[in-house]
C-alpha positions in Angstrom: 0.0 0.0 0.0 1.4 3.4 -1.0 0.9 6.2 1.5 0.7 9.7 0.0 1.1 12.6 2.5 1.5 15.5 0.2 -1.0 17.4 -1.9 -3.8 16.9 -4.4 -1.2 17.1 -7.2 0.6 13.9 -5.9 -2.8 12.2 -5.7 -3.5 13.1 -9.3 -0.2 11.7 -10.4 -0.8 8.5 -8.5 -4.3 8.2 -10.0 -2.9 8.7 -13.6 -0.4 5.9 -13.0 -3.3 3.6 -12.1 -5.2 4.6 -15.3 -2.2 3.8 -17.5 -2.0 0.3 -16.1 -5.7 -0.5 -17.0 -6.1 -3.0 -19.8 -8.5 -2.5 -22.7 -9.5 -4.7 -25.7 -11.7 -4.3 -28.7 -14.9 -6.3 -29.1 -17.9 -6.1 -31.5 -19.8 -4.3 -28.7 -17.1 -1.8 -27.6 -14.0 -0.6 -29.3 -12.3 0.2 -25.9 -13.7 -2.4 -23.5 -12.2 -2.4 -20.0 -10.6 -5.8 -19.5 -9.3 -5.4 -15.9 -10.7 -4.7 -12.5 -9.3 -1.7 -10.6 -9.6 -0.7 -7.0 -8.3 2.7 -5.9 -8.5 3.1 -2.2 -7.8 6.4 -0.5 -7.3 6.6 3.3 -7.9 10.1 4.6 -6.6 10.9 8.1 -7.2 14.3 9.6 -6.0 15.5 13.0 -7.6 18.4 14.8 -5.0 21.0 15.7 -5.7 22.8 18.9 -4.8 26.5 18.7 -2.8 28.0 21.4 -1.2 31.4 21.1 2.6 31.3 21.5 2.9 27.5 20.7 5.0 26.6 17.7 2.9 25.1 14.8 5.0 21.9 14.8 4.3 21.2 18.5 2.6 17.8 18.5 1.3 18.2 22.1 -1.3 20.5 20.7 -3.0 17.9 18.5 -6.6 16.8 19.2 -8.7 14.0 18.0 -7.9 12.0 14.8 -10.5 11.1 12.2 -9.8 8.3 9.6 -12.0 7.8 6.6 -11.6 5.7 3.4 -12.8 6.2 -0.1 -13.0 3.2 -2.4 -13.3 3.8 -6.2 -13.9 0.5 -8.0 -13.9 0.1 -11.8 -14.9 -3.4 -12.9 -14.2 -4.9 -16.3 -17.2 -5.0 -18.5 -19.3 -8.1 -18.7 -20.3 -9.1 -22.2 -22.3 -11.9 -23.8 -19.9 -13.9 -25.9 -22.5 -14.4 -28.6 -22.9 -10.5 -29.0 -19.2 -9.6 -28.5 -17.8 -12.0 -31.1 -15.0 -12.8 -28.8 -12.7 -15.6 -30.1 -9.4 -17.2 -29.0 -7.7 -15.3 -26.2 -10.4 -12.6 -26.0 -13.0 -15.4 -25.5 -11.0 -17.0 -22.6 -10.5 -13.5 -21.1 -14.3 -12.7 -21.4 -15.1 -16.0 -19.7 -12.7 -15.1 -16.8 -14.2 -11.6 -16.5 -17.8 -12.9 -16.4 -16.9 -15.6 -13.9 -15.1 -13.1 -11.6 -18.1 -10.7 -11.7 -20.5 -13.6 -10.9 -18.3 -14.6 -8.0 -18.2 -11.0 -6.7 -22.0 -10.8 -7.0 -22.3 -14.0 -5.0 -20.0 -12.7 -2.2 -22.0 -9.4 -2.0 -25.3 -11.4 -1.8 -23.9 -13.7 1.0 -22.6 -10.6 2.9 -26.1 -9.0 2.6 -27.7 -12.2 3.8 -25.3 -12.3 6.8 -26.2 -8.7 7.7 -29.8 -9.7 8.0 -29.0 -12.9 10.0 -25.8 -12.2 11.9 -25.4 -15.8 13.3 -25.4 -17.3 9.8 -22.0 -18.4 8.5 -20.9 -16.9 5.2 -19.5 -19.5 2.7 -17.6 -18.0 -0.1 
């Protein structure tokens, strides 16, 4: 996990590096079809600074409560019907893997939802 403690410009550079690593492929349905899953997770930590006249700004004894939040941006590869996309060869195998992974993700989300309604139920992935 990469920790960025600078500014929004650094975050933009990091985000652009992630975008360049995405994989695309052409199908009959989409000239630039996303062929990879991407999860971009941003952890935001903010510390309340207690103001005190005459205290240097780098004095850590004047720090208050800490709040931690996370932002998850998820881009899933596109699911396509093989009969419509015209996928053949490696693209066909790739499409099958993408569809299977999306189905599995859907099953996991469904099981977690079921568990939230019945907390004593075991979740089998």
